[in-house]
C-alpha positions in Angstrom: 123.0 154.8 158.3 123.1 158.1 157.3 119.9 160.4 158.6 119.8 162.3 155.1 118.7 158.6 154.0 115.8 157.9 155.5 114.9 161.9 155.1 115.3 160.9 151.1 113.6 157.9 151.5 110.4 159.8 153.1 110.5 162.5 150.2 111.2 160.0 147.4 108.6 157.5 148.4 105.9 156.6 145.9 103.7 157.8 148.5 105.9 160.7 149.5 105.9 162.2 145.9 102.6 161.8 145.3 101.6 163.6 148.4 104.5 166.5 148.3 103.5 166.9 144.4 100.0 167.2 145.7 100.0 169.4 148.7 102.0 171.8 146.4 99.0 173.0 144.4 97.3 173.7 147.7 96.1 172.3 151.0 93.7 169.5 151.2 91.6 167.7 153.5 92.3 163.8 154.1 89.6 162.3 151.6 90.2 164.7 148.9 94.4 164.2 149.2 93.2 160.1 148.6 90.7 161.1 145.8 93.6 163.2 143.6 96.4 160.7 144.2 94.4 157.9 143.9 95.1 154.2 144.5 97.0 155.1 147.9 95.1 153.2 150.8 93.7 155.0 153.7 96.0 153.5 155.8 99.3 154.3 153.7 97.8 158.0 152.8 97.7 158.1 156.5 101.4 156.2 157.7 102.9 158.7 154.5 101.5 162.2 156.0 102.3 161.2 159.5 106.1 160.6 158.4 106.1 164.2 156.5 104.8 166.0 159.3 107.0 164.7 161.8 109.9 164.9 159.4 108.4 168.8 159.2 107.1 169.0 155.9 103.3 168.7 156.4 101.1 170.6 158.4 98.5 168.6 159.8 95.6 171.7 161.0 93.1 169.7 163.1 89.6 171.8 163.7 87.8 171.5 166.7 84.5 171.0 165.0 81.9 168.0 164.5 82.1 166.5 162.5 86.5 166.7 162.9 87.9 168.8 160.0 91.4 168.2 159.3 93.2 170.2 156.5 97.1 168.7 155.5 99.1 171.3 153.6 103.1 172.1 153.4 105.3 173.8 155.1 108.5 176.0 154.4 111.0 173.4 154.4 107.9 171.2 152.7 107.3 173.4 150.1 110.9 173.6 149.6 111.5 169.6 149.0 108.1 169.2 147.0 109.8 171.6 144.4 112.9 169.8 144.3 111.0 165.9 144.2 108.3 167.5 141.4 111.6 169.1 138.9 113.0 165.5 139.5 109.4 163.7 138.2 109.1 166.5 135.4 112.9 165.0 134.3 111.8 161.7 134.6 108.6 162.1 132.8 110.9 164.0 129.7 113.3 161.1 129.9 111.0 158.4 129.4 111.7 157.7 125.5 115.2 157.7 126.4 115.3 155.3 129.0 112.8 152.8 127.3 115.6 152.7 124.4 118.5 152.2 126.8 116.4 149.0 128.2 115.7 148.0 125.1 119.4 148.4 123.8 120.7 146.5 127.1 118.0 144.0 126.6 119.3 142.9 123.0 122.8 142.7 124.1 122.2 140.7 126.7 120.2 138.0 124.1 
């Protein structure tokens, strides 16, 4: 398996895209990020953040205070990836009607 496929899988995963897009706006604490994204479980968000951190896209800043405070932000590499993924997401949103029309034409031709 080509190493770039795994990276592509991480940044284009369902939650990876949403995490990158949210962090493109600003840094977030874990609970804030979970609320902002919506619908993601705590476990899935933690796994996604860990994967993106390991790949060098997300910076985890743990502050030694009580209660613990952890902020997540994008690295320069993460910002570049997020901008690319976000551009694709915006393009997709603009093309929903065209895709729906293509699906309907396909389904009609098969019926």
